[in-house]
Structure formats: C-alpha cells, structure tokens
N, C-alpha and C positions, 0 to 999 in steps of 0.2 A: 487533589492528596496535599494539602500541604502542612510541614510539619513545625515549620517556622517560619511567620513570615512577620517584617521588622521593617523598620524606614531606617533609610541609611542616611551618611552624614549627608546629603543634598537633599534630604526629604524626600525623594523618590523609594517606592514601596517595593522591597527586594523581595524578589520570588528564592525559594529553599532550593540546594540545588539536589535533594532528598526525592525529589517530587520524580516518580514513574513515570518515563516519557519509552514512545516507540522507537526503536532503533532498527536500521535492516541487518540482519547476521548472515553474512556470505558463507553458503555451504555446502557440502560434497553435491556434486554435480548428480541427478536420479536419485537424492533422497532426503527432498528437501519434504514429503510426507512423514516420513519417517523422525527425523528431526523435530517435526513440529510435536508430533505425540510426547516425543520425548520430553520437550520443553513443557508440554504441558502437565504430564506425570509430576514432573519439579515443583510444580504449582504458577506456574508463569503462563499470562496472557500470552498467546500467539495468532496470528491472522498470517493466512496463507491462500490468496485470493488462486484459484483454480477456475479452468474454463473445459468445455467438453470438444473434445478433436474426435470424429468420428475415421475411422483407418478401414479401408476397404482391401481385402484379402481378394483370393482369384474367386472363392463360393461364397463368402460370407463378411459380413463388417461387424466391426468391435468399436465400442464407445470408449476412449481415456478421459480420464479427466487429470490435465497438466498443468503445471504452473504456469499464472500468466508474467512471473516475473521468475525466468529458472537460476536457480543457484541462489535464491535469496530466500529466507522467512524473516517476518515481520514479525516482534517481541516486543512486550512492556516491561520493563523491568528499572530500576534504578543504576544509575552509569557507576556509580561510585561501589556496585557491589555485583561487578560482572564475574568475578570470575568461578560461579556455578553453571553461569550461559557458555563461558570459554571451556570447560572441562566436559560438555557435553559431545558427546562422540561425532562426528561430523562436522560441528560449526568448525569455520574455519577462521574467524572474523568477526567483529562487530566494525561495521563498515564508520568510517570516520578520517579524519585528516590526522596521520601518523597515528600514534597512540590514544589520539583524545577522538571517542565515538562524538559521532554529529547525531542529533533525534532526526527523526522524519519530521516534515510541516504536521503540524495537528488538524488543516485543512485538508491536505493529501490524502492522509492515512483516513482521513470521516469520509471522501470523497468516496474512498478505493470501497472500502465497511458497508456504505449505504449501496452502492452500487453492486456488489457480490449479494447485498441478504434481500434487494429485490428480484433477483434472478436475469436482472438484465443480460443480454448480450455482450458480453465485453471477449475484445480481442485482441494478441497482442500486437504491439504497433512500434513503428520507429518512434525514438525521443522526439518530440516534437514541441516546439517553443514560440513557436513566433505564429499570430494568424489572428483572427478574430473572435473575442472572447463572447462565450455564450453562457445563460446561466438557464437550469431547469425552473421554469415558473409553478409549475404544478404535478400530483401525481406523486407517488412513491419515490422520486428522484427528488422531489422539488427543494431548491438550495443549493444542487452542486453546481460547478462552476468548471467550464474546461474552455478548449478553444474547437470551435467549430470548424472541420476542413471541407466538408460537403454540406451543401445547403438544398439539398433536393431529399423527398422522402423516403427513407429515413434519412433524418439528421447526423454525421457523424459526429459525436464530440470526444475529446483527445483529453484523456487524463494521464497525468505525468507524476511519476514522483524523479525531483530534480536532480536530488542525492543520487539516485543509482541510474541518472540517465537514461529511463525507461520509462514507454507510454500502453499506455494499454486505448482502445477505442469501443467507445458504447455508442451503439444504434440506435435509435430513440424517435418517437414522431414527432414530426417539426411541429406541429402546434403546440408542443410540451416547451419550445425552447424560445427565448428570446434574445435576441444580440445585443452585445454592449457597446 
C-alpha cells in the first residue's frame, strides 16, 4: 500500500511513510484477547498468536488458549496516525525507541502468521539468536526460516521476534527441514 512513491535526489526509489506496517503494542497483562477484539472493532488488523495449555486440576483438566507473547498484541497501522491505537483501553505503548515506534520485521511476522495458520504446535521459548539456520522446504510451512536447536525427530525450529527479544519454538518433521 504505497500512496506515493518517488525517486529521491540520489535516484533511489523512496517508500512512502504512509505505509501500514506491523507494530508490537505493549498491553495490560492478561487482557490481550480483549484488546485485540477492541482494536479489530475499530477497524485495525490485529494478530494475537495463541497456544493451547492444559491445566490439570484435582479431578478434571481444562485447556486454555494463552498468548505466545504475553503482554503484547501485534497490530497493523500507519505509525503517523497512532492516536486511536493509544487511546484504546489497555494499550500501554507502541514498542519502539523512545517515542519513535519501530515496526516488526516483515519476515518475522509472516513466519509467525504462517505457523499459526497451519495449526502447528507452537510453544513460548527463551529468546534465541545463535545457532544453525534452517528452512522448511515443503508442506504448509514451506519457506519459514528459523534457528534449529534440536536435529532429532521432530526438529525444533525457533522463530524469534527480535524487537521483543522473544521467541517461540515450532516442532516439525525432520524430513521437512534443510539446514543452511
């Protein structure tokens, strides 16, 4: 969605600042689902990746849908028009450097969205930056890249959101992953 593209003084193609990008919103703890719904009702595209967590009580068990990134909701909007986002109850801040919001890397958000849509098993994981890179070569998750931390079957592939210093782990069949 480029509203105006031009060629700058150096002959380099400039992108419009008016482009909608994905940002991470710091939100009130344990209110992520409600805040995501409110932003969606305001007309914004939101992304709240969830995972299933089973809790065993004395005589019964119950499954909960919990956020993979507690305290954060991803939202797509124009950074220069963020006031309606910030006035939403429960939204504390747009993550960035000082008052300047920093967008989430497009590849990171696309990888997370693809993994969630495929119903693959995702779990929260400590932030992971180093290791051997791997790429899923076929199947519904083809094209996703991450860091391989366990080469046994199933392979564990870590997907990170570097801005938040948070990661999730994806378990996938070893035949689907090629190491870089």
